[in-house]
C-alpha positions in Angstrom: 22.6 10.9 -66.0 20.0 9.7 -63.6 18.3 6.3 -63.9 15.1 7.8 -65.3 17.0 9.8 -67.9 18.9 6.7 -68.9 15.6 4.8 -69.3 14.2 7.6 -71.4 17.3 7.7 -73.5 17.2 4.0 -74.1 13.6 4.2 -75.1 14.4 6.9 -77.6 17.3 4.8 -78.9 15.0 1.9 -79.4 12.7 4.1 -81.4 15.3 6.0 -83.4 18.0 3.4 -83.9 16.1 0.1 -83.9 12.8 1.4 -85.4 10.6 0.1 -82.6 8.0 2.7 -83.1 4.5 2.9 -81.6 3.1 1.2 -84.7 5.6 -1.6 -84.4 5.0 -2.0 -80.6 1.3 -2.2 -81.2 1.7 -5.4 -83.1 3.0 -7.1 -79.9 -0.3 -7.4 -78.1 0.3 -10.7 -76.4 2.6 -9.5 -73.6 5.8 -9.9 -75.5 7.2 -6.5 -74.6 6.4 -7.0 -70.9 8.0 -10.5 -71.1 11.1 -9.1 -72.6 11.3 -6.5 -69.8 10.9 -9.3 -67.3 13.7 -11.3 -68.9 16.1 -8.4 -68.8 15.2 -7.7 -65.1 15.6 -11.3 -64.1 19.0 -11.5 -65.9 20.1 -8.4 -64.0 19.8 -10.4 -60.8 22.6 -12.7 -61.9 20.5 -15.8 -61.3 18.2 -18.0 -63.3 19.9 -17.2 -66.6 18.9 -20.5 -68.1 15.2 -20.0 -67.1 15.2 -16.4 -68.3 16.2 -17.4 -71.8 13.2 -19.7 -72.0 10.9 -16.7 -71.7 12.5 -14.5 -74.3 9.6 -13.7 -76.7 11.5 -13.1 -79.9 14.4 -14.4 -81.9 17.5 -14.7 -79.8 19.4 -12.3 -82.1 17.4 -9.5 -80.3 18.4 -10.6 -76.8 21.5 -8.7 -75.9 22.2 -9.0 -72.1 24.8 -6.7 -70.7 25.8 -5.8 -67.1 23.2 -5.6 -64.4 22.5 -1.9 -64.6 22.3 -1.8 -68.4 19.9 -4.8 -68.3 17.7 -2.9 -65.8 17.7 0.2 -68.1 16.6 -1.9 -71.0 14.0 -3.5 -68.8 12.7 -0.1 -67.8 12.6 1.2 -71.3 10.6 -1.9 -72.4 8.2 -1.4 -69.4 7.7 2.2 -70.7 7.0 0.9 -74.2 4.5 -1.7 -72.9 2.7 0.9 -70.7 2.5 3.3 -73.7 1.2 0.4 -75.9 -1.5 -0.4 -73.3 -2.4 3.3 -73.1 -2.8 3.6 -76.8 -4.9 0.4 -76.9 -7.1 2.0 -74.3 -7.3 5.3 -76.2 -5.4 7.1 -73.5 -2.3 8.1 -75.5 -2.2 9.7 -79.0 0.1 8.1 -81.4 3.3 9.9 -82.4 3.4 11.1 -86.0 6.7 13.0 -85.6 8.8 13.6 -88.6 12.3 12.1 -88.5 13.9 15.5 -88.3 12.3 16.0 -84.9 12.6 12.4 -83.7 16.4 12.3 -84.4 16.9 15.5 -82.5 14.5 14.4 -79.7 12.5 17.6 -80.2 8.7 18.0 -80.0 7.1 18.1 -83.5 4.5 20.9 -83.5 2.4 18.9 -86.0 2.4 15.7 -83.9 -0.7 15.3 -81.7 1.3 13.3 -79.1 4.0 15.9 -78.8 1.6 18.8 -78.4 -1.5 17.6 -76.6 -4.5 19.9 -77.2 -5.3 20.0 -73.4 -1.9 21.3 -72.5 -1.8 25.1 -72.2 0.9 26.8 -74.3 4.2 27.3 -72.6 4.4 30.8 -71.0 7.6 32.7 -71.4 8.4 33.9 -67.8 10.1 37.1 -69.0 7.1 38.0 -71.2 4.7 37.2 -68.3 6.6 39.6 -66.0 6.5 42.3 -68.7 2.8 41.8 -69.2 2.2 41.9 -65.4 4.1 45.2 -65.2 1.8 46.5 -68.0 -1.3 45.7 -66.1 -1.8 42.4 -67.9 -1.7 43.9 -71.4 0.8 42.4 -73.8 
């Protein structure tokens, strides 16, 4: 997996396994998520461990430092969560209303406005597009 995929997978794990949904994240509007990301990133450097712990925004049972790479993946996922929270607060990102059957399978829910933005054109099947082109644009 690439680093970006690892961060995306960690973010999904946080949502699916820990329950840190958009609604939950929206309650942390004092920079807590960004602070947590910063702590994990600082700990990844291998320095300032004593200082980093002072900035952990939540109960210490939720601070689970690992090796440097894993800490950076956690930091990246938390940064994504904070950016999404800021975007929702600014009205830029619709909230997910995915049912658990879609969330657990990491599939887009056709009834969720965040999974299927209205300004996104429907996906075109390239084979069907080629057939239509051969038929003079007629389906």
